N, C-alpha and C positions, 0 to 999 in steps of 0.2 A: 532747272537740271531735274532730271527723273532716270527714276533703275526702273527697267520693265524687268517684270517676274512671271514667268512662264509658270502657272497653279492651272489648280482645276478649272478657274473658268476662264483661262485662256491666259495671253499677255495683260497684263494691270498696269497701267505707268504709276508711278509712285512718287511723289513730290521728294524728294531731299530731305527741306524743312519740315516734313511732315513728318521722318521718322528721328521715335523717340529713343528708342535703344534698341542697340543691336547685341542679340545673343547665338551663344554657339549652339549648334544642333549635333549632339557627336551622333545618335545614332544615323543619323543621317549623313554625316561626316558634310553639312553646309551650316548657313548661320541662317537667322530667323531674324527678321526688318520686324519691330513691333512701329504701330501708330498707335492712333489714339483706339479706335477699334477693330484693327486689324493684327495678322501674323501672316508674313509671304515670306517664302526659301527663295535660297539664292546659293549659286557656289559659291564658294571662296570660301576664303578662312577669313576669322575676325582681325587680326594684325593687315594682312591685305586690305580689307575693305575699312578699319580706320585710317590707314594710310592714303587711299584712293578717296575717302570721301574728304579728308582735311586736305588735302591736297586741291579740292573745289572750292575752298574756304570756312568749310563748315567745320568744329570743333568738338570731335566726337573725343572721348577719354575713356580708356581702360578703368573699370570701376571696380573689377573682380578677375579671379581667371578666365570666367567665361562670357562673361559680358560689355561691352560700350554706349557708354549713355552720350545723348546728345545736349552738350552744356546750352543753351540757349533757350530748351524747351523744359526746365526744371522749373519748376513752380512750389513746389514745396519738399522738404528734405522730414525723415524720420527719423529721429534722432534714439528713439527704442528700437528699432529695427535694421537703424540703418540702410536705409533704401529713400526712393524716390520716385516721383509721382508730376506728372504732368497736365492733370486737370486743374478749373480752378477750384473747383469744390469736390474736397473729396468724399468719398463716398463707400457701399460697399461694392461697390463695380467697378469702383481703378484700378487703373491698370498701374503697379508697380516697377520698379527698377529695383532687382536686393545689390547689397555694395558689399566689400569689408568691410569691416569698419577703418582699416587706416585707409585705404581708399575713399571711405566716406569723410573724414574728419578731413584730408585732403583736400575733396571736391567742395566741399563745406567753407574750408580757410579762402580757397578761390574763385568760389561766389559770393562771399561775404565782401572779398577785397571788391570785384567788376559790378554787383547790383546788388547795391542794398536792399532792394524791394524782398529780396528769397531770404529769407530767415526762418533757421529751423523751424519746426513745429514739433508736437504731441502728434500723435492717431490721435483720429477727430473719432476713428469706429470703436476705439473701447472707451473713449471718455462717454459718462454717463450725464 
């Protein structure tokens, strides 16, 4: 399944499984779909897109008031800053999704129950 996004470069097909998180863009009154390397604008509300994508068999969860995370794509949880990433290697170019502390705790608990491979870690960028 794909989402068609009409942006500066015209129509772009994005696989839903490649979307790591969705974020509100209040200035443009739409949402941003974030993949590993790109962000795409699309019309609609965050709650609308969470419902639509989850009805298609995906698992997007609200992770704060303005973002929803694709639970299947999380590879690393940062307990210091309450955020998640989707890369196998954490580095300076890593794209992060920030979470509220209560949502971070709930997501961490759910992931630990479902997938023992994903464990909370520490921010590798600050380790010396």
